N, C-alpha and C positions, 0 to 999 in steps of 0.2 A: 462800274455801275455806281451809283450814290445812293446812299441810304438816307432818303429823305425824312424819316422819322425815327432815327437814331436816338435822338433825345425827346422822343415825346413821352409824356407821362399818362396820357390817357388813353390807356388802353383796357381790352376785355381779356381775361383769363379764360381758357378755353382746355380741358382735361382732353388726353389721350383718346379716340375713339368719339370724340363729341364731334357731331355734323355742325358745321359753320352754316351752309346753306344747302340746299336738294337742288338737282337738275330742275330746272321747269319753272322754280319757282321766282317771284318778281323781286328783284332786288333795287336798293336804293342807295346803296354804298360800295365802297372798295375796301379793300383790308390790306394792311401791312404787316409784314411779320417780324415783330422784334424779336421775340425769341420762339425758337422750336421749330416744326416742321408740320407743313400741311400739304395733304394730297389732295389732288384733282383728279375725279372720276368722272368718266364720260361714258354713259351708257353702260354701267359696270365695270369698265374698263380704268386702270389706272394711268393716267397720260401723262402725269408729272408729279414730282414731288418737290416744294417750295421751301426754302429756309430763310433765315434772316437777311432781313434787307429787300424781301422782294414782296411783290404785292399780287393779288387776284381780285377776282368779280370787280374789274375797270369796265368792262364791255356793258355790263348794266347800267352805268352812269353815262357812258357815251350812247348809246342806239336805245335805251329803256325798254329794252326787250327783255324776257327771261333769262335766267341764268343757262348758259350752254351744258354746263357740267355741274357737279357737286364739289363740296370741298370737306374733308374730312382732316380733323386735327391727328395727324400721324403720332406727336408726341405732346407733353402738355405745351401748351403754346401761349404767348401775349401778343394779341392781334391790335393793331391800332384801328378802328374804324374812323373811315372817311366819307362821310356825307356829300352830297350834290355841291352843297356849299362850299365847304372846306376844298372840295377837288377844283370846281370852278376858280375859287380864290389863287390855289396855287398855280394853275396854269396861267391865269393873269398875270401873276406876281412872279412867277419862276419859270419863263418858257421852256429852261431845261427838263424840268418835270415832265410837261408836255411831251417833249421829246425822246423822253425816257418811255412814256405810257406806249407813245405810237411803236417805239423800238420794240419792246416787249410784244404788245399787240402782233407787229410784223414778223416774229419771230416763233410765235405760238401758232399762227395761220400758215406759215412755212411747213413745219414742224406738223400739224395736223394734213396738210395736203401731201406730205411726203410718207405718213402713216397711210394714205388712202391709195396710193399707186406704188 
């Protein structure tokens, strides 16, 4: 996996335990983890813990639907916020970024499917 945001200087800091977003809320950006860990929680259950170089919240940029899970800072974090404009620019200018987003989404769908059956 390529860390597309490793050199980003525009990040927001979250403290451990701070909610990044709630399940069911409307999202207009995705988040890339520069430092720290973020826990993804669906219906009160921990689904995944993400670390530096990983991203989350991308589905809201792709389908304009509310967040399917909550995201909570598991440790103090530095997160790069990627709005729709930046996302579309990266997809257009860096096709490997688009492929990485699709790859991550596919992995998450397969993981959720395995959890159901």
